[in-house]
mmCIF file as Biopython writes it, N, C-alpha, C and O atoms, coordinates in Angstrom:
data_model
#
loop_
_atom_site.group_PDB
_atom_site.id
_atom_site.type_symbol
_atom_site.label_atom_id
_atom_site.label_alt_id
_atom_site.label_comp_id
_atom_site.label_asym_id
_atom_site.label_entity_id
_atom_site.label_seq_id
_atom_site.pdbx_PDB_ins_code
_atom_site.Cartn_x
_atom_site.Cartn_y
_atom_site.Cartn_z
_atom_site.occupancy
_atom_site.B_iso_or_equiv
_atom_site.auth_seq_id
_atom_site.auth_asym_id
_atom_site.pdbx_PDB_model_num
ATOM 1   N N  . ILE A ? 1  ? 19.622 -7.023  -0.901 1.0 0.0 1  A 1 
ATOM 2   C CA . ILE A ? 1  ? 20.068 -5.850  -0.176 1.0 0.0 1  A 1 
ATOM 3   C C  . ILE A ? 1  ? 20.808 -6.344  1.059  1.0 0.0 1  A 1 
ATOM 4   O O  . ILE A ? 1  ? 20.261 -7.122  1.841  1.0 0.0 1  A 1 
ATOM 5   N N  . PHE A ? 2  ? 22.036 -5.904  1.237  1.0 0.0 2  A 1 
ATOM 6   C CA . PHE A ? 2  ? 22.835 -6.286  2.395  1.0 0.0 2  A 1 
ATOM 7   C C  . PHE A ? 2  ? 22.865 -5.124  3.374  1.0 0.0 2  A 1 
ATOM 8   O O  . PHE A ? 2  ? 23.150 -3.984  3.006  1.0 0.0 2  A 1 
ATOM 9   N N  . ARG A ? 3  ? 22.564 -5.438  4.637  1.0 0.0 3  A 1 
ATOM 10  C CA . ARG A ? 3  ? 22.520 -4.415  5.671  1.0 0.0 3  A 1 
ATOM 11  C C  . ARG A ? 3  ? 23.498 -4.793  6.795  1.0 0.0 3  A 1 
ATOM 12  O O  . ARG A ? 3  ? 23.078 -5.254  7.857  1.0 0.0 3  A 1 
ATOM 13  N N  . PRO A ? 4  ? 24.802 -4.595  6.557  1.0 0.0 4  A 1 
ATOM 14  C CA . PRO A ? 4  ? 25.790 -4.950  7.581  1.0 0.0 4  A 1 
ATOM 15  C C  . PRO A ? 4  ? 25.799 -3.939  8.717  1.0 0.0 4  A 1 
ATOM 16  O O  . PRO A ? 4  ? 25.315 -2.815  8.586  1.0 0.0 4  A 1 
ATOM 17  N N  . GLY A ? 5  ? 26.367 -4.377  9.837  1.0 0.0 5  A 1 
ATOM 18  C CA . GLY A ? 5  ? 26.612 -3.465  10.942 1.0 0.0 5  A 1 
ATOM 19  C C  . GLY A ? 5  ? 27.836 -2.629  10.619 1.0 0.0 5  A 1 
ATOM 20  O O  . GLY A ? 5  ? 28.283 -2.605  9.472  1.0 0.0 5  A 1 
ATOM 21  N N  . PRO A ? 6  ? 28.378 -1.951  11.597 1.0 0.0 6  A 1 
ATOM 22  C CA . PRO A ? 6  ? 29.587 -1.146  11.355 1.0 0.0 6  A 1 
ATOM 23  C C  . PRO A ? 6  ? 30.719 -2.014  10.821 1.0 0.0 6  A 1 
ATOM 24  O O  . PRO A ? 6  ? 30.964 -3.108  11.329 1.0 0.0 6  A 1 
ATOM 25  N N  . LEU A ? 7  ? 31.406 -1.522  9.795  1.0 0.0 7  A 1 
ATOM 26  C CA . LEU A ? 7  ? 32.519 -2.265  9.223  1.0 0.0 7  A 1 
ATOM 27  C C  . LEU A ? 7  ? 33.758 -2.094  10.089 1.0 0.0 7  A 1 
ATOM 28  O O  . LEU A ? 7  ? 34.144 -0.975  10.427 1.0 0.0 7  A 1 
ATOM 29  N N  . LEU A ? 8  ? 34.372 -3.212  10.442 1.0 0.0 8  A 1 
ATOM 30  C CA . LEU A ? 8  ? 35.575 -3.211  11.261 1.0 0.0 8  A 1 
ATOM 31  C C  . LEU A ? 8  ? 36.799 -3.381  10.377 1.0 0.0 8  A 1 
ATOM 32  O O  . LEU A ? 8  ? 36.678 -3.797  9.225  1.0 0.0 8  A 1 
ATOM 33  N N  . GLY A ? 9  ? 37.960 -3.070  10.896 1.0 0.0 9  A 1 
ATOM 34  C CA . GLY A ? 9  ? 39.188 -3.276  10.146 1.0 0.0 9  A 1 
ATOM 35  C C  . GLY A ? 9  ? 39.895 -1.960  9.877  1.0 0.0 9  A 1 
ATOM 36  O O  . GLY A ? 9  ? 39.428 -0.885  10.253 1.0 0.0 9  A 1 
ATOM 37  N N  . LYS A ? 10 ? 41.033 -2.080  9.219  1.0 0.0 10 A 1 
ATOM 38  C CA . LYS A ? 10 ? 41.849 -0.902  8.926  1.0 0.0 10 A 1 
ATOM 39  C C  . LYS A ? 10 ? 41.292 -0.143  7.728  1.0 0.0 10 A 1 
ATOM 40  O O  . LYS A ? 10 ? 40.729 -0.722  6.798  1.0 0.0 10 A 1 
ATOM 41  N N  . ARG A ? 11 ? 41.471 1.173   7.787  1.0 0.0 11 A 1 
ATOM 42  C CA . ARG A ? 11 ? 41.056 2.046   6.691  1.0 0.0 11 A 1 
ATOM 43  C C  . ARG A ? 11 ? 42.190 2.995   6.382  1.0 0.0 11 A 1 
ATOM 44  O O  . ARG A ? 11 ? 42.945 3.383   7.274  1.0 0.0 11 A 1 
ATOM 45  N N  . GLU A ? 12 ? 42.310 3.364   5.142  1.0 0.0 12 A 1 
ATOM 46  C CA . GLU A ? 12 ? 43.320 4.355   4.771  1.0 0.0 12 A 1 
ATOM 47  C C  . GLU A ? 12 ? 42.843 5.757   5.138  1.0 0.0 12 A 1 
ATOM 48  O O  . GLU A ? 12 ? 43.634 6.603   5.557  1.0 0.0 12 A 1 
ATOM 49  N N  . GLU A ? 13 ? 41.561 5.990   4.980  1.0 0.0 13 A 1 
ATOM 50  C CA . GLU A ? 13 ? 40.986 7.296   5.278  1.0 0.0 13 A 1 
ATOM 51  C C  . GLU A ? 13 ? 40.809 7.471   6.782  1.0 0.0 13 A 1 
ATOM 52  O O  . GLU A ? 13 ? 40.392 6.537   7.467  1.0 0.0 13 A 1 
ATOM 53  N N  . ARG A ? 14 ? 41.116 8.633   7.293  1.0 0.0 14 A 1 
ATOM 54  C CA . ARG A ? 14 ? 40.940 8.940   8.720  1.0 0.0 14 A 1 
ATOM 55  C C  . ARG A ? 14 ? 39.830 9.970   8.868  1.0 0.0 14 A 1 
ATOM 56  O O  . ARG A ? 14 ? 39.759 10.943  8.117  1.0 0.0 14 A 1 
ATOM 57  N N  . ARG A ? 15 ? 38.977 9.743   9.836  1.0 0.0 15 A 1 
ATOM 58  C CA . ARG A ? 15 ? 37.911 10.694  10.140 1.0 0.0 15 A 1 
ATOM 59  C C  . ARG A ? 15 ? 38.035 11.106  11.594 1.0 0.0 15 A 1 
ATOM 60  O O  . ARG A ? 15 ? 38.466 10.327  12.445 1.0 0.0 15 A 1 
ATOM 61  N N  . GLN A ? 16 ? 37.651 12.337  11.861 1.0 0.0 16 A 1 
ATOM 62  C CA . GLN A ? 16 ? 37.760 12.876  13.211 1.0 0.0 16 A 1 
ATOM 63  C C  . GLN A ? 16 ? 36.905 12.043  14.173 1.0 0.0 16 A 1 
ATOM 64  O O  . GLN A ? 16 ? 35.723 11.817  13.918 1.0 0.0 16 A 1 
ATOM 65  N N  . GLY A ? 17 ? 37.486 11.604  15.243 1.0 0.0 17 A 1 
ATOM 66  C CA . GLY A ? 17 ? 36.784 10.835  16.254 1.0 0.0 17 A 1 
ATOM 67  C C  . GLY A ? 17 ? 36.639 9.354   15.934 1.0 0.0 17 A 1 
ATOM 68  O O  . GLY A ? 17 ? 36.203 8.582   16.787 1.0 0.0 17 A 1 
ATOM 69  N N  . GLU A ? 18 ? 36.991 8.953   14.743 1.0 0.0 18 A 1 
ATOM 70  C CA . GLU A ? 18 ? 36.805 7.557   14.354 1.0 0.0 18 A 1 
ATOM 71  C C  . GLU A ? 18 ? 37.694 6.605   15.151 1.0 0.0 18 A 1 
ATOM 72  O O  . GLU A ? 18 ? 37.251 5.516   15.516 1.0 0.0 18 A 1 
ATOM 73  N N  . ALA A ? 19 ? 38.924 6.990   15.424 1.0 0.0 19 A 1 
ATOM 74  C CA . ALA A ? 19 ? 39.839 6.123   16.178 1.0 0.0 19 A 1 
ATOM 75  C C  . ALA A ? 19 ? 39.278 5.840   17.574 1.0 0.0 19 A 1 
ATOM 76  O O  . ALA A ? 19 ? 39.342 4.709   18.056 1.0 0.0 19 A 1 
ATOM 77  N N  . PHE A ? 20 ? 38.733 6.861   18.214 1.0 0.0 20 A 1 
ATOM 78  C CA . PHE A ? 20 ? 38.147 6.685   19.547 1.0 0.0 20 A 1 
ATOM 79  C C  . PHE A ? 20 ? 36.922 5.777   19.474 1.0 0.0 20 A 1 
ATOM 80  O O  . PHE A ? 20 ? 36.789 4.837   20.258 1.0 0.0 20 A 1 
ATOM 81  N N  . ALA A ? 21 ? 36.038 6.063   18.535 1.0 0.0 21 A 1 
ATOM 82  C CA . ALA A ? 21 ? 34.823 5.260   18.390 1.0 0.0 21 A 1 
ATOM 83  C C  . ALA A ? 21 ? 35.158 3.802   18.070 1.0 0.0 21 A 1 
ATOM 84  O O  . ALA A ? 21 ? 34.510 2.883   18.569 1.0 0.0 21 A 1 
ATOM 85  N N  . LYS A ? 22 ? 36.161 3.607   17.247 1.0 0.0 22 A 1 
ATOM 86  C CA . LYS A ? 22 ? 36.576 2.253   16.875 1.0 0.0 22 A 1 
ATOM 87  C C  . LYS A ? 22 ? 37.104 1.497   18.096 1.0 0.0 22 A 1 
ATOM 88  O O  . LYS A ? 22 ? 36.798 0.318   18.275 1.0 0.0 22 A 1 
ATOM 89  N N  . ALA A ? 23 ? 37.892 2.166   18.931 1.0 0.0 23 A 1 
ATOM 90  C CA . ALA A ? 23 ? 38.439 1.532   20.133 1.0 0.0 23 A 1 
ATOM 91  C C  . ALA A ? 23 ? 37.318 1.141   21.101 1.0 0.0 23 A 1 
ATOM 92  O O  . ALA A ? 23 ? 37.334 0.048   21.668 1.0 0.0 23 A 1 
ATOM 93  N N  . VAL A ? 24 ? 36.365 2.023   21.281 1.0 0.0 24 A 1 
ATOM 94  C CA . VAL A ? 24 ? 35.234 1.729   22.175 1.0 0.0 24 A 1 
ATOM 95  C C  . VAL A ? 24 ? 34.409 0.580   21.602 1.0 0.0 24 A 1 
ATOM 96  O O  . VAL A ? 24 ? 34.006 -0.324  22.333 1.0 0.0 24 A 1 
ATOM 97  N N  . TYR A ? 25 ? 34.165 0.617   20.319 1.0 0.0 25 A 1 
ATOM 98  C CA . TYR A ? 25 ? 33.341 -0.413  19.690 1.0 0.0 25 A 1 
ATOM 99  C C  . TYR A ? 25 ? 33.992 -1.785  19.799 1.0 0.0 25 A 1 
ATOM 100 O O  . TYR A ? 25 ? 33.299 -2.785  19.987 1.0 0.0 25 A 1 
ATOM 101 N N  . GLN A ? 26 ? 35.310 -1.843  19.682 1.0 0.0 26 A 1 
ATOM 102 C CA . GLN A ? 26 ? 36.001 -3.134  19.795 1.0 0.0 26 A 1 
ATOM 103 C C  . GLN A ? 26 ? 35.844 -3.716  21.197 1.0 0.0 26 A 1 
ATOM 104 O O  . GLN A ? 26 ? 35.836 -4.936  21.361 1.0 0.0 26 A 1 
ATOM 105 N N  . LEU A ? 27 ? 35.720 -2.861  22.205 1.0 0.0 27 A 1 
ATOM 106 C CA . LEU A ? 27 ? 35.524 -3.345  23.568 1.0 0.0 27 A 1 
ATOM 107 C C  . LEU A ? 27 ? 34.112 -3.879  23.794 1.0 0.0 27 A 1 
ATOM 108 O O  . LEU A ? 27 ? 33.935 -4.899  24.460 1.0 0.0 27 A 1 
ATOM 109 N N  . VAL A ? 28 ? 33.121 -3.207  23.251 1.0 0.0 28 A 1 
ATOM 110 C CA . VAL A ? 28 ? 31.740 -3.611  23.496 1.0 0.0 28 A 1 
ATOM 111 C C  . VAL A ? 28 ? 31.198 -4.591  22.461 1.0 0.0 28 A 1 
ATOM 112 O O  . VAL A ? 28 ? 30.177 -5.236  22.701 1.0 0.0 28 A 1 
ATOM 113 N N  . ASN A ? 29 ? 31.853 -4.712  21.331 1.0 0.0 29 A 1 
ATOM 114 C CA . ASN A ? 29 ? 31.365 -5.569  20.249 1.0 0.0 29 A 1 
ATOM 115 C C  . ASN A ? 29 ? 31.064 -7.002  20.697 1.0 0.0 29 A 1 
ATOM 116 O O  . ASN A ? 29 ? 30.024 -7.533  20.310 1.0 0.0 29 A 1 
ATOM 117 N N  . PRO A ? 30 ? 31.922 -7.657  21.495 1.0 0.0 30 A 1 
ATOM 118 C CA . PRO A ? 30 ? 31.609 -9.035  21.915 1.0 0.0 30 A 1 
ATOM 119 C C  . PRO A ? 30 ? 30.340 -9.140  22.759 1.0 0.0 30 A 1 
ATOM 120 O O  . PRO A ? 30 ? 29.744 -10.214 22.840 1.0 0.0 30 A 1 
ATOM 121 N N  . LEU A ? 31 ? 29.925 -8.057  23.380 1.0 0.0 31 A 1 
ATOM 122 C CA . LEU A ? 31 ? 28.752 -8.068  24.252 1.0 0.0 31 A 1 
ATOM 123 C C  . LEU A ? 31 ? 27.452 -7.759  23.515 1.0 0.0 31 A 1 
ATOM 124 O O  . LEU A ? 31 ? 26.368 -7.946  24.067 1.0 0.0 31 A 1 
ATOM 125 N N  . LEU A ? 32 ? 27.551 -7.299  22.302 1.0 0.0 32 A 1 
ATOM 126 C CA . LEU A ? 32 ? 26.375 -6.873  21.545 1.0 0.0 32 A 1 
ATOM 127 C C  . LEU A ? 32 ? 25.656 -8.058  20.909 1.0 0.0 32 A 1 
ATOM 128 O O  . LEU A ? 32 ? 26.279 -9.071  20.591 1.0 0.0 32 A 1 
ATOM 129 N N  . PRO A ? 33 ? 24.335 -7.929  20.722 1.0 0.0 33 A 1 
ATOM 130 C CA . PRO A ? 33 ? 23.620 -8.972  19.975 1.0 0.0 33 A 1 
ATOM 131 C C  . PRO A ? 33 ? 24.067 -8.959  18.517 1.0 0.0 33 A 1 
ATOM 132 O O  . PRO A ? 33 ? 24.573 -7.950  18.027 1.0 0.0 33 A 1 
ATOM 133 N N  . LYS A ? 34 ? 23.879 -10.079 17.830 1.0 0.0 34 A 1 
ATOM 134 C CA . LYS A ? 34 ? 24.357 -10.204 16.448 1.0 0.0 34 A 1 
ATOM 135 C C  . LYS A ? 34 ? 23.829 -9.107  15.534 1.0 0.0 34 A 1 
ATOM 136 O O  . LYS A ? 34 ? 24.518 -8.703  14.598 1.0 0.0 34 A 1 
ATOM 137 N N  . ALA A ? 35 ? 22.633 -8.626  15.785 1.0 0.0 35 A 1 
ATOM 138 C CA . ALA A ? 35 ? 22.051 -7.589  14.932 1.0 0.0 35 A 1 
ATOM 139 C C  . ALA A ? 35 ? 22.860 -6.300  14.972 1.0 0.0 35 A 1 
ATOM 140 O O  . ALA A ? 35 ? 22.791 -5.510  14.030 1.0 0.0 35 A 1 
ATOM 141 N N  . TRP A ? 36 ? 23.633 -6.062  16.047 1.0 0.0 36 A 1 
ATOM 142 C CA . TRP A ? 36 ? 24.362 -4.799  16.215 1.0 0.0 36 A 1 
ATOM 143 C C  . TRP A ? 36 ? 25.873 -4.964  16.135 1.0 0.0 36 A 1 
ATOM 144 O O  . TRP A ? 36 ? 26.601 -3.972  16.174 1.0 0.0 36 A 1 
ATOM 145 N N  . LYS A ? 37 ? 26.358 -6.192  16.022 1.0 0.0 37 A 1 
ATOM 146 C CA . LYS A ? 37 ? 27.805 -6.425  16.009 1.0 0.0 37 A 1 
ATOM 147 C C  . LYS A ? 37 ? 28.473 -5.806  14.793 1.0 0.0 37 A 1 
ATOM 148 O O  . LYS A ? 37 ? 27.879 -5.679  13.721 1.0 0.0 37 A 1 
ATOM 149 N N  . GLY A ? 38 ? 29.739 -5.420  14.998 1.0 0.0 38 A 1 
ATOM 150 C CA . GLY A ? 38 ? 30.547 -4.972  13.880 1.0 0.0 38 A 1 
ATOM 151 C C  . GLY A ? 38 ? 30.897 -6.171  13.015 1.0 0.0 38 A 1 
ATOM 152 O O  . GLY A ? 38 ? 30.920 -7.307  13.491 1.0 0.0 38 A 1 
ATOM 153 N N  . ILE A ? 39 ? 31.165 -5.916  11.759 1.0 0.0 39 A 1 
ATOM 154 C CA . ILE A ? 39 ? 31.452 -6.993  10.821 1.0 0.0 39 A 1 
ATOM 155 C C  . ILE A ? 39 ? 32.710 -6.643  10.029 1.0 0.0 39 A 1 
ATOM 156 O O  . ILE A ? 39 ? 32.912 -5.496  9.632  1.0 0.0 39 A 1 
ATOM 157 N N  . HIS A ? 40 ? 33.541 -7.643  9.811  1.0 0.0 40 A 1 
ATOM 158 C CA . HIS A ? 40 ? 34.761 -7.437  9.027  1.0 0.0 40 A 1 
ATOM 159 C C  . HIS A ? 40 ? 34.402 -7.482  7.541  1.0 0.0 40 A 1 
ATOM 160 O O  . HIS A ? 40 ? 33.483 -8.204  7.152  1.0 0.0 40 A 1 
ATOM 161 N N  . PRO A ? 41 ? 35.101 -6.735  6.724  1.0 0.0 41 A 1 
ATOM 162 C CA . PRO A ? 41 ? 34.814 -6.746  5.283  1.0 0.0 41 A 1 
ATOM 163 C C  . PRO A ? 41 ? 34.834 -8.147  4.682  1.0 0.0 41 A 1 
ATOM 164 O O  . PRO A ? 41 ? 34.074 -8.431  3.757  1.0 0.0 41 A 1 
ATOM 165 N N  . GLU A ? 42 ? 35.690 -9.021  5.194  1.0 0.0 42 A 1 
ATOM 166 C CA . GLU A ? 42 ? 35.757 -10.391 4.685  1.0 0.0 42 A 1 
ATOM 167 C C  . GLU A ? 42 ? 34.456 -11.147 4.956  1.0 0.0 42 A 1 
ATOM 168 O O  . GLU A ? 42 ? 34.032 -11.964 4.138  1.0 0.0 42 A 1 
ATOM 169 N N  . GLN A ? 43 ? 33.822 -10.878 6.097  1.0 0.0 43 A 1 
ATOM 170 C CA . GLN A ? 43 ? 32.547 -11.524 6.411  1.0 0.0 43 A 1 
ATOM 171 C C  . GLN A ? 43 ? 31.457 -11.038 5.450  1.0 0.0 43 A 1 
ATOM 172 O O  . GLN A ? 43 ? 30.641 -11.827 4.972  1.0 0.0 43 A 1 
ATOM 173 N N  . LEU A ? 44 ? 31.455 -9.755  5.180  1.0 0.0 44 A 1 
ATOM 174 C CA . LEU A ? 44 ? 30.478 -9.188  4.262  1.0 0.0 44 A 1 
ATOM 175 C C  . LEU A ? 44 ? 30.674 -9.757  2.858  1.0 0.0 44 A 1 
ATOM 176 O O  . LEU A ? 44 ? 29.713 -10.140 2.191  1.0 0.0 44 A 1 
ATOM 177 N N  . THR A ? 45 ? 31.926 -9.806  2.423  1.0 0.0 45 A 1 
ATOM 178 C CA . THR A ? 45 ? 32.231 -10.361 1.104  1.0 0.0 45 A 1 
ATOM 179 C C  . THR A ? 45 ? 31.788 -11.818 1.019  1.0 0.0 45 A 1 
ATOM 180 O O  . THR A ? 45 ? 31.224 -12.241 0.009  1.0 0.0 45 A 1 
ATOM 181 N N  . GLY A ? 46 ? 32.042 -12.586 2.077  1.0 0.0 46 A 1 
ATOM 182 C CA . GLY A ? 46 ? 31.627 -13.992 2.099  1.0 0.0 46 A 1 
ATOM 183 C C  . GLY A ? 46 ? 30.123 -14.145 1.997  1.0 0.0 46 A 1 
ATOM 184 O O  . GLY A ? 46 ? 29.633 -15.032 1.297  1.0 0.0 46 A 1 
ATOM 185 N N  . ALA A ? 47 ? 29.384 -13.287 2.691  1.0 0.0 47 A 1 
ATOM 186 C CA . ALA A ? 47 ? 27.923 -13.346 2.634  1.0 0.0 47 A 1 
ATOM 187 C C  . ALA A ? 47 ? 27.415 -12.995 1.240  1.0 0.0 47 A 1 
ATOM 188 O O  . ALA A ? 47 ? 26.463 -13.604 0.751  1.0 0.0 47 A 1 
ATOM 189 N N  . ILE A ? 48 ? 28.045 -12.019 0.603  1.0 0.0 48 A 1 
ATOM 190 C CA . ILE A ? 48 ? 27.651 -11.638 -0.752 1.0 0.0 48 A 1 
ATOM 191 C C  . ILE A ? 48 ? 27.934 -12.778 -1.727 1.0 0.0 48 A 1 
ATOM 192 O O  . ILE A ? 48 ? 27.106 -13.092 -2.582 1.0 0.0 48 A 1 
ATOM 193 N N  . MET A ? 49 ? 29.109 -13.395 -1.593 1.0 0.0 49 A 1 
ATOM 194 C CA . MET A ? 49 ? 29.471 -14.511 -2.476 1.0 0.0 49 A 1 
ATOM 195 C C  . MET A ? 49 ? 28.534 -15.704 -2.265 1.0 0.0 49 A 1 
ATOM 196 O O  . MET A ? 49 ? 28.118 -16.350 -3.227 1.0 0.0 49 A 1 
ATOM 197 N N  . LYS A ? 50 ? 28.207 -15.989 -1.011 1.0 0.0 50 A 1 
ATOM 198 C CA . LYS A ? 50 ? 27.299 -17.096 -0.707 1.0 0.0 50 A 1 
ATOM 199 C C  . LYS A ? 50 ? 25.934 -16.853 -1.348 1.0 0.0 50 A 1 
ATOM 200 O O  . LYS A ? 50 ? 25.343 -17.760 -1.933 1.0 0.0 50 A 1 
ATOM 201 N N  . ALA A ? 51 ? 25.443 -15.629 -1.233 1.0 0.0 51 A 1 
ATOM 202 C CA . ALA A ? 51 ? 24.146 -15.294 -1.827 1.0 0.0 51 A 1 
ATOM 203 C C  . ALA A ? 51 ? 24.201 -15.372 -3.347 1.0 0.0 51 A 1 
ATOM 204 O O  . ALA A ? 51 ? 23.238 -15.803 -3.983 1.0 0.0 51 A 1 
ATOM 205 N N  . ALA A ? 52 ? 25.313 -14.961 -3.927 1.0 0.0 52 A 1 
ATOM 206 C CA . ALA A ? 52 ? 25.451 -14.989 -5.387 1.0 0.0 52 A 1 
ATOM 207 C C  . ALA A ? 52 ? 25.474 -16.411 -5.929 1.0 0.0 52 A 1 
ATOM 208 O O  . ALA A ? 52 ? 25.039 -16.658 -7.054 1.0 0.0 52 A 1 
ATOM 209 N N  . HIS A ? 53 ? 25.981 -17.342 -5.133 1.0 0.0 53 A 1 
ATOM 210 C CA . HIS A ? 53 ? 26.088 -18.734 -5.586 1.0 0.0 53 A 1 
ATOM 211 C C  . HIS A ? 53 ? 24.895 -19.599 -5.184 1.0 0.0 53 A 1 
ATOM 212 O O  . HIS A ? 53 ? 24.803 -20.754 -5.601 1.0 0.0 53 A 1 
ATOM 213 N N  . SER A ? 54 ? 23.988 -19.056 -4.384 1.0 0.0 54 A 1 
ATOM 214 C CA . SER A ? 54 ? 22.841 -19.848 -3.955 1.0 0.0 54 A 1 
ATOM 215 C C  . SER A ? 54 ? 21.684 -19.659 -4.933 1.0 0.0 54 A 1 
ATOM 216 O O  . SER A ? 54 ? 21.652 -18.716 -5.723 1.0 0.0 54 A 1 
ATOM 217 N N  . GLU A ? 55 ? 20.761 -20.569 -4.851 1.0 0.0 55 A 1 
ATOM 218 C CA . GLU A ? 55 ? 19.592 -20.481 -5.717 1.0 0.0 55 A 1 
ATOM 219 C C  . GLU A ? 55 ? 18.703 -19.332 -5.240 1.0 0.0 55 A 1 
ATOM 220 O O  . GLU A ? 55 ? 18.345 -19.257 -4.065 1.0 0.0 55 A 1 
ATOM 221 N N  . ILE A ? 56 ? 18.364 -18.466 -6.141 1.0 0.0 56 A 1 
ATOM 222 C CA . ILE A ? 56 ? 17.528 -17.309 -5.787 1.0 0.0 56 A 1 
ATOM 223 C C  . ILE A ? 56 ? 16.068 -17.732 -5.868 1.0 0.0 56 A 1 
ATOM 224 O O  . ILE A ? 56 ? 15.602 -18.196 -6.909 1.0 0.0 56 A 1 
ATOM 225 N N  . THR A ? 57 ? 15.356 -17.569 -4.766 1.0 0.0 57 A 1 
ATOM 226 C CA . THR A ? 57 ? 13.951 -17.967 -4.729 1.0 0.0 57 A 1 
ATOM 227 C C  . THR A ? 57 ? 13.018 -16.767 -4.694 1.0 0.0 57 A 1 
ATOM 228 O O  . THR A ? 57 ? 11.814 -16.907 -4.913 1.0 0.0 57 A 1 
ATOM 229 N N  . ARG A ? 58 ? 13.567 -15.582 -4.418 1.0 0.0 58 A 1 
ATOM 230 C CA . ARG A ? 58 ? 12.747 -14.375 -4.375 1.0 0.0 58 A 1 
ATOM 231 C C  . ARG A ? 58 ? 13.387 -13.297 -5.237 1.0 0.0 58 A 1 
ATOM 232 O O  . ARG A ? 58 ? 14.591 -13.324 -5.490 1.0 0.0 58 A 1 
ATOM 233 N N  . LYS A ? 59 ? 12.588 -12.365 -5.675 1.0 0.0 59 A 1 
ATOM 234 C CA . LYS A ? 59 ? 13.124 -11.263 -6.460 1.0 0.0 59 A 1 
ATOM 235 C C  . LYS A ? 59 ? 13.940 -10.323 -5.590 1.0 0.0 59 A 1 
ATOM 236 O O  . LYS A ? 59 ? 14.942 -9.769  -6.043 1.0 0.0 59 A 1 
ATOM 237 N N  . LEU A ? 60 ? 13.521 -10.140 -4.348 1.0 0.0 60 A 1 
ATOM 238 C CA . LEU A ? 60 ? 14.211 -9.241  -3.427 1.0 0.0 60 A 1 
ATOM 239 C C  . LEU A ? 60 ? 14.468 -9.959  -2.119 1.0 0.0 60 A 1 
ATOM 240 O O  . LEU A ? 60 ? 13.566 -10.576 -1.554 1.0 0.0 60 A 1 
ATOM 241 N N  . ARG A ? 61 ? 15.688 -9.880  -1.643 1.0 0.0 61 A 1 
ATOM 242 C CA . ARG A ? 61 ? 16.037 -10.476 -0.350 1.0 0.0 61 A 1 
ATOM 243 C C  . ARG A ? 61 ? 16.866 -9.477  0.423  1.0 0.0 61 A 1 
ATOM 244 O O  . ARG A ? 61 ? 17.793 -8.879  -0.123 1.0 0.0 61 A 1 
ATOM 245 N N  . ILE A ? 62 ? 16.542 -9.293  1.678  1.0 0.0 62 A 1 
ATOM 246 C CA . ILE A ? 62 ? 17.305 -8.414  2.551  1.0 0.0 62 A 1 
ATOM 247 C C  . ILE A ? 62 ? 18.093 -9.303  3.503  1.0 0.0 62 A 1 
ATOM 248 O O  . ILE A ? 62 ? 17.514 -10.106 4.235  1.0 0.0 62 A 1 
ATOM 249 N N  . VAL A ? 63 ? 19.416 -9.159  3.494  1.0 0.0 63 A 1 
ATOM 250 C CA . VAL A ? 63 ? 20.297 -9.938  4.364  1.0 0.0 63 A 1 
ATOM 251 C C  . VAL A ? 63 ? 20.724 -9.025  5.504  1.0 0.0 63 A 1 
ATOM 252 O O  . VAL A ? 63 ? 21.452 -8.055  5.296  1.0 0.0 63 A 1 
ATOM 253 N N  . GLU A ? 64 ? 20.268 -9.340  6.702  1.0 0.0 64 A 1 
ATOM 254 C CA . GLU A ? 64 ? 20.571 -8.536  7.888  1.0 0.0 64 A 1 
ATOM 255 C C  . GLU A ? 64 ? 21.935 -8.904  8.465  1.0 0.0 64 A 1 
ATOM 256 O O  . GLU A ? 64 ? 22.483 -9.965  8.166  1.0 0.0 64 A 1 
ATOM 257 N N  . ASN A ? 65 ? 22.464 -8.030  9.280  1.0 0.0 65 A 1 
ATOM 258 C CA . ASN A ? 65 ? 23.772 -8.218  9.894  1.0 0.0 65 A 1 
ATOM 259 C C  . ASN A ? 65 ? 23.871 -9.532  10.660 1.0 0.0 65 A 1 
ATOM 260 O O  . ASN A ? 65 ? 24.894 -10.213 10.580 1.0 0.0 65 A 1 
ATOM 261 N N  . ARG A ? 66 ? 22.834 -9.898  11.394 1.0 0.0 66 A 1 
ATOM 262 C CA . ARG A ? 66 ? 22.884 -11.122 12.220 1.0 0.0 66 A 1 
ATOM 263 C C  . ARG A ? 66 ? 23.077 -12.378 11.374 1.0 0.0 66 A 1 
ATOM 264 O O  . ARG A ? 66 ? 23.528 -13.400 11.892 1.0 0.0 66 A 1 
ATOM 265 N N  . GLU A ? 67 ? 22.743 -12.323 10.084 1.0 0.0 67 A 1 
ATOM 266 C CA . GLU A ? 67 ? 22.952 -13.466 9.200  1.0 0.0 67 A 1 
ATOM 267 C C  . GLU A ? 67 ? 24.383 -13.513 8.659  1.0 0.0 67 A 1 
ATOM 268 O O  . GLU A ? 67 ? 24.802 -14.530 8.107  1.0 0.0 67 A 1 
ATOM 269 N N  . MET A ? 68 ? 25.125 -12.429 8.812  1.0 0.0 68 A 1 
ATOM 270 C CA . MET A ? 68 ? 26.473 -12.353 8.250  1.0 0.0 68 A 1 
ATOM 271 C C  . MET A ? 68 ? 27.565 -12.601 9.278  1.0 0.0 68 A 1 
ATOM 272 O O  . MET A ? 68 ? 28.664 -13.019 8.914  1.0 0.0 68 A 1 
ATOM 273 N N  . VAL A ? 69 ? 27.289 -12.352 10.556 1.0 0.0 69 A 1 
ATOM 274 C CA . VAL A ? 69 ? 28.332 -12.524 11.585 1.0 0.0 69 A 1 
ATOM 275 C C  . VAL A ? 69 ? 28.308 -13.915 12.144 1.0 0.0 69 A 1 
ATOM 276 O O  . VAL A ? 69 ? 29.111 -14.242 13.018 1.0 0.0 69 A 1 
#
């Protein structure tokens, strides 16, 4: 189970207030602890690929945001 923080980057879909929230988040993101940082889709994809190629030792594993950024 992957539990990323807010996904950063460009989106085709627009939501009301999202542009403002995204701008604010980009300013505070460097100051946040890893558990709360925004993550780029490429980082999430890399974490998924790394997990898929690693030896699985448990039936269920939860990958938190701080392990992906």
